[in-house]
N, C-alpha and C positions, 0 to 999 in steps of 0.2 A: 504493500500500500504506500502511496505517496500523497503529497499535498495536492497534486493535480486531481487525483481521484476523489479525494475528500471534497474539494471545492466543486468538482463536477456533480457529485451527489447532491450538494446543497442547491446548485442551480437547477438541476432536474426537479427537485422537490418544489422549488419556488415556481418555476414555469408550469409544471404539471398541475399544481394546485391553483394557478391563477390564469388558466388558459381560456378564460371567458372575459369578454370586454364590453364595457358600455360606458356611457357618461354617467348620468344620474337617474335614468329612467324617465326623464321628463320631456324628451324631444317629441314623442308622440302625444303625451298628455297635454302639452302646451297648446295644441290646436284642436283638441277633441271637442266637437260641437256638443252643446247642451250640457256640458259638465259643470256642475255647481261649484266644484272645488278649484277651478282654474285661477281664482283670485289669489291663491297662495303662490302662484308662479308669476303672475302679472298683477300687481296690486291695483292697477287701473281697471281690470276686468270686473264688470258687474254681472253677477248671475241673473238669470231671467226669472228668479223666484223671489218671493217676498222675504223669505228667510231660508237659511241653510244651517242645520245642526248636525254635527258629526256624531256618530255612535262612538262612545269612549273606546280608545285604542283601535277599534275597527274602522274608524272614520277615514283612515288613510295610512298606508304603509308602503314604502318603496325600498327595494334592495338592488344594488348593482355591484358588479365586479368588473375590473378593467385591467388589461395589460396591453401595451402598445407594441408587442413583439409578434408572437406566433400562437397558433393553436397547437395542441399537443400532437395531433397526427402529422403535423408538418416537420417535426423534429424527432419523432420516435419511429424506429424501424423494427420490423419483426425478423429476428435472426435465430438460427439454430445454434444451440450451445450444448456442451456435454450434459447439461441438466434439462434439456428440452428447449422448445421454442420460447424466446423471451423478447420483450419489448426493450430495446436499448436506445439510448440517446445518440443521435447522429450529430456530433459536435460541429461538423463542418456545415451542415444545414442550418443549425442554430446560429452559427457565426455569420452565415450569408444573409440571414433574415433579421438578425439583431440590430436595432438602431443604436446610435451612439450612446443614448441613455435609455436603459430599460426602466420602465415605470409600471407599477401596478397600483391599483387603488380600490378600496372597498368603501361603499357608502350605504348607510341606512337612514331612513327618514320616517319617523313614527309620529303621527298626529294623535296626541293623547286626547285632545278635546278642542273643538272649535265651534264658534257660532258666528254667523254673518247675517245681516238683516238690512232691509231697505231703510234709509234715513231720509225722510222728506221725499220730494219729487226728483231730486238730482243726486242724492248721496247714497252711499252704501258703506256700512261699517262692519268691522269684524274683530273678533277676539279669539285668540288661539293659544294653545299650549302644546309644545311638541318636543321631541328628543331627536338629536342627530348624532351620527357617527361618521367621521371622515378619517380614513386611515390610508397611508401610502408607504410604499417601499420601492427602492430602486438601486441600481448599480450601473457602472459604465461598461462600455464594450471592451475595455482593456482586460477585464476579468475573463471575458469569453475568449479573447485572443490568446491569453495565457493557457486556458484550458485546451484550446485547439492546437497550439504550437508547442506547449511545454516550455521548459526553461532553457532548452538547448540554444535557441537564437540569442539568448541574453547572458551567456556565460561571461563572467568578468564584469557584469554591470548590475545595476539595480532596476528591476522592472516594476513600475507602478501598476497596481491592480485597480486603481481608481478609487472613487469615494462612494461608500455605501450610504444611502439615504433612508431614514425611517421617520415617519411623521404620523401621529395618531391623536385625534381630539374627540372627546365625547362631551356633549353639553346639552342643556335644556334651554328652550327659548319660550318666552311669553311675549306675545305680539298684539299690538293694537293697530288696526288698519282702517283706512278711510279712502274712498274714491269719490270723485265728483265730476259730473258732466258740466264742463265749462260752457259748452254750447252744443248744437246738434252734431257737430263734427268731432270735437276734442273732449276726451275724458282723461283725467290724470288721477294718480293715486299713490299712496305710500303706506308702508308698515314700519312702525317703530318697535324695536325688539329689545327686551331686557334678557340678557344671557346669563346663565348660571353654569359655570364650568364644573364638570364632574371629574375628568381625567385628561391629561395631556402628556405627550412624550414626543421628543424630536431630537434628532442627531444634528448638532451643529457641525460636527466633523467626525468622519469615520473612514480614515485613509488606510489602505493596505498596500504593502510593497514586499517584493521578494528579491533578495540579493543572492546571486550564484557565483561562488569563487571560481577562479580559473580551473582548479582541479575538479570542480563539480562534486566534491566529496560530501557536501552538505548544502542545505538551503538555510538562509537567514531570513526569517519572517519578521516583518515590522508592522505594528498596528498603532495608529495614532487616533484615539477616539475621544470624543467629548459629547456627552449626552445630557440633556436637561429634561425634567419632567415634574408634573404635579401629580403625585401618585397616591391612591387610596389604600396604602399598605402601612401596617405597623411594624416596628422593629427593623426598619431598613438599616443596614450596616453603614457606618461612616468610618473615615480614615482609611488605612490600608486594608483592603478587603481580600479575604481568602474566598475565591469564587466557589471552591469545592465545599465549604462548610458555613460561611458567614450568612448565607441566605436561607439556612435551614429554619430559622425562627421567624422568617417574614410571614406575616398573616394579612389577609384581606380585612380591611376595616370598613364595614358598611356604614357606620356613623360618619366617618370622615368623607365617604363618597356622597352621602346625602346631605352634607353641610353646604347648603346653597348660599350661605352668607359671605363667603370669602372670595371665591373666584367669580367676580362680577364683570360683565362686559355689556356692550351695546351694539346693536346692529340696525341696519336700515335697508329696506327694499323700496325701489322707486319704479314707477311705470307710467306709460301713456299709450293711448290708442287714438288713432285719427281716421275717421271715416271720410275719405276724400270725396266719394260719391257712392251711388248705389252699387257700383262694380268693385271698388277698391277700398280696402282697409289696411292701414299700416300700424305697427305697434313696436314698442321697445320696453325693456325692463332691465334693471340691474338688481341682483339679489345678493344678500349676505355681505353687504358692505359693513364692516365692523371689526371688533376686536374683543378679546377677553383678557383681563388682568389676572394672572395666575399668582395666588398667594399661599394656597393651602399645601402643606407638606412638600415644599419645593426640594427637589433632589438634583444633584449634579454628580455625574460620574465621569472621570477622565482616566485615560491610560496612554502611556507612551512606552510600549513594550517591544522586546525582541525575543526570538526563539530560534535556537539552532536546531534545525530539523535534519537528523541523520537517519531517519527511518526506524522501523521497529526491529528490535533485536530478536530474531527468530532462530538463533543458533542453538538454543536449547528446546526447540519445538519440533525436532525431527524424530528423535528416538524416544518412544514412550517409556522404554525401560530405563532410561537415564534417570538417576535419582534427582537430578536438577531439572527434569523435564517441566516445561511451561506450556500450557495450552496456547495455541497460536492466537486465539481470541484475547487471552489475557495479556499476551505480548503487545498487541495493538492497544489494548485498554491502558496498559502502562505508559505507552507512548502518548496517548491522548491526555492522561493524567499529568504527564510532564509538560505538555503544551498548556494545559489549564493553569498549572502551578506557576509557569513562567509569565502568565498574563497578569501584569501588575495593574490593579484597579484601585483608584483612590476616589472615595465618595464623600461628599460634604452636603450639609443642609445649606441651600443657597438662597439668595434673595429673590424677591418676586420679579416677574417679567410679563410683558404684554405680547400677545401673538394675534396676528390678523386672521380673520376667517377666510375660507376659500370662496372667493367671489365668482359670480356668474353673470354673463351679459347675454341678452337675447334681443334679436332684431327679426321682425317678421313682416310679411306682406301676404294679403289674402285677396284672391280674385273670386268674386261671387258670380259664378257661372249661371246659377239658377237658385231659386229660393231654397231648394233642397240639396244643392251641391255647390261646393266651393273647392278651390285649389289653393294651397298655401306653400310658402317657402320660409324656412326658419334658419337663421344663422345663430349659432350659440358659441360661447367661449367659456371654458371653465378653468379655474386654477386648481390643479390637483397636485398635491405634494408641493414640489418647487417648480413645476412647469405649467405653462398655459396651453390648453388643448382646445382647438376649434372643432366645430362640427357643422354639418349642413343637413337639413331635412326637407324633403319635398313630400307633401301629403295631399291625398284626395279625401275630402271629408263629405259625408252625406248624412242627411237626416230624413230618411224615407218616411218616418212617422214623427209626429211632434214629440213623442216620448221615447225616441230612440236615436242616438247619435253613434256614428261609426267613422273611424279614421283608419286609412291604410297608408303607411309611410315608408319612404326609402331614406335611410340616413347614411352619411359617410363621415367617419371619424378619422383622425390622424392614425394611419397605420391599418385602417380597416374600412374598406369602401363597400361592404356588402351587408347591409342590415335592413331587413324587412320587418316593420313593426305593425302592430294592429292595436286599436283601442276601441272599446265598446262601452257605452253608458246608456242603459235602459232606465225607464222610470215606471215603478209599479205603485201608483197612488202617491203616498208620502215617502216611499222608499226609492232612493236612487243609488244603486250599486254601480261600480265601474271596475274595469280590468284593463290594464295597459301593459303590453309587452313590446319593448323596443327592438327586439330581434328574435322572431319566432324560429329562425334557423338555429338558435342556440340549443334546441332540443338535441342536436348532434353536438354535444358539448366538446368532444375531442377536436372538432374541426373549427369551431368558431373562436373568435377572440372577444365576443361580446354577449352579454346576457344581462337583462334587467327586467324588473316587473314592478308594477304598482297596482294596488287594489284598495278598495274601501267601500263603505256603506254610509250613506248620509240620509237624513230626513230633510225634505224640502217642503216649503210652504206653498202658498198659492202662486200660480204662474202670473207673470206680469205681462201676459198677452191675453187676448180674447175680450169678450164683451164686458165681463165683470171688471177686468183690469182697466178697460177703456173708460168706464164710468169713474174709476178712482183717479183717472188722469195719469196712470202709470203704464199704459199699454205700449209694448214694443213689438216689432214685427217678428213673427215666428219664422225663422229661417236658420240655415246651417251656419251658425256663428260660434 
């Protein structure tokens, strides 16, 4: 066993478990006609119902996974081995498809409770409570190059394996929203959000390098790491840390996790829609502009370590009758123990810090082909981890019945240009469920780089169209909007 094989195993695990990709599950949802919950994506949007109340927890949930590299079946090959057929990593295929910066991202968005209602003739207000998770991980192509080439081309030099990035945030948001029709064409809106941080972890620096001497009799591994976090754990070690034992007493602290009084932040969503004429509507929104000031249980871990890798000593693992015989597995375990022991980690309780949210920008245009059919184009940009990712969605939206909206979308993301989405939102009296999938092809999970879904159930009030609504002076046209 060598360092190349260990690093390869780590990369296989990361890519294989993140071989699905999406943005945040909202590309299709953003343009779904008749959806009462669209105001959470564009605060200028006014639902066509007098009120909207989400069912607690089931009112809305979205989950997405993302990687900007490859699907599993693009890098795994079926080969015969002495132990039978096995799926093996084709490192050269991985190298040819890997971008300069590999990034994966995981998002969840849970609507705990929300209420929206008509306010006067021109306004619409909302109150909501939700929980969000944004997590990202990544590394550079230098690591893949090393796995593909080994250290032979770099004998006598130091080879950088790049910077490993990790970023995770969990927080709760309480929001107040309001939109207002300025005139028959323009509607503007905003949502002011109070944020309560639950947990945060990010790597400010995590650099790896390998030095190979001229004789190539060993490898010198270097790790320069600096990690910050606000962590809901008790008994976190400080000072010089023994990784093998000092974390044994660490415990999850539920009270610390639920203390919403310390990690406070603020956020803002802004939006506008403009009805140019009966044929065209334009809109824009910016979501999650804001920050959280992290103060609770702040932790900082740093390391600047080196390890002389000479391989595992298996000289005593050949003859089982030898009194000094060592199982080969134990020999490698001893090697890994030596690696862990040489990794010097210093941890301290650190000062508070502020961190920005992952912002999103949306621009769209809709052509009203017919009262029951429209076509839309949406351009979105998301900040995920430390990168900004654009996407484009084209959708055909129909409302064959006044209580049924359907969208079929095609979305192109950076590194993935084949995503077919579908959204459906029926209405059964006061109940309006919805289901949105941004990439139905993700059913074949080994092939796709993208998968996301959103679903929810909401109570809706009286419609703001029809004769009764017209008498109230609130009637709007029933169409696919």
